[in-house]
C-alpha positions, 0 to 999 in steps of 0.5 A: 399188076395181077400175080396170076394168069388164069385161061379160061377156055370156054366157048360160052362167053357167059361162062368165062365172064362168070368166072372172071366175075367170080375170082378175087379182084386184083389177084388174077389176070384172067385170059380167055379163048373161045375155042380149043385152037385158040387156048392151046395158042394161048397155053403156048404163048401166055403159059398160065398158072392155071387152065380152066377147060371146058371139055366140049369146044369147037375147032379142038376138042377139051379132050384134044387140049387135055392130050396135047397138055399130057404129052408136053410137060412144059405146057402142063399148069394146075387145071380145072376141066369143066362140062355140063355132062360129067359121063362125057369127060368119064367116057375119055378119062376114068375117075378119079381124076388125079392131076387135075380137078373137075367142076360140073357146069354150071357152078357157084363161087365157092365150088370154083374156089374149091376146084382151084384149090384142089387142082393146085393140090393134084397139079403138085402129084403130076409127075414132073420129068426129071430131065433138068435135074439129069442134065445139070448131073451129065453136065458136071460129069462129061464135056458139053458136047456129050451132055448136049447128046445125053440131054437129047436122049433123055428128052426123047426118053421122057417124051416116049414114057410120057407117050406110053402113060398116055397109050396105057391111059387111053387103053384102060379107057377102051377096056372100061368102055368095052366091059361097059358095053359087055353088061 
C-alpha cells in the first residue's frame, strides 16, 4: 500500500501521467483531477499529503483552488504550483513563494523531485492555527459548555485572521500590479 497520497490537478492527461511516471514506484498513490472543482473535491475527500496544482484550469482556476486552500487551514498540504508561464502566477502571487514551491512546465524528473522536497520544507513554515492547543487548555480550565463557546470563538477569530491575511496579500498584489503599470 502506498504511504503517501499525491494529488495532481491538471487538465492535461499528459502532465498527470508524466508526474505519475516520474515518481518512485510503490511509495505514492497518485490521485488525479482534471479541473479545479474536481481537485478541490478530491482535497476534501482524500486529504492528500502533497498537492500538485496547475495554475490555469477549467471550471475553477488553480488560483481559486489556491485561495480556498489558504482560507481553510484543514485543507492545507505541501503544494507545488505548476504553470507553463511563471508570469501568470507572479501576477497574482508575488515572489518569493514562502509556503509553496513553483515549477515551470515542462519539467524533468530531477526538477520534480527537488520541487517536492522544497514544498515539504516550505510547508513546515506555513503558520498553522493554534486553535487545537488553545482548545485543550480551555477544556482543562473551563466546564464543557464554556470551552465549546471559547472554541467556537477561537475558530471564528482564526478564520477572520486567515481572511485578513489573504486580503493583505491581495492588496500587496494590487499595489505591485499598479506600480508595474505606472512604470
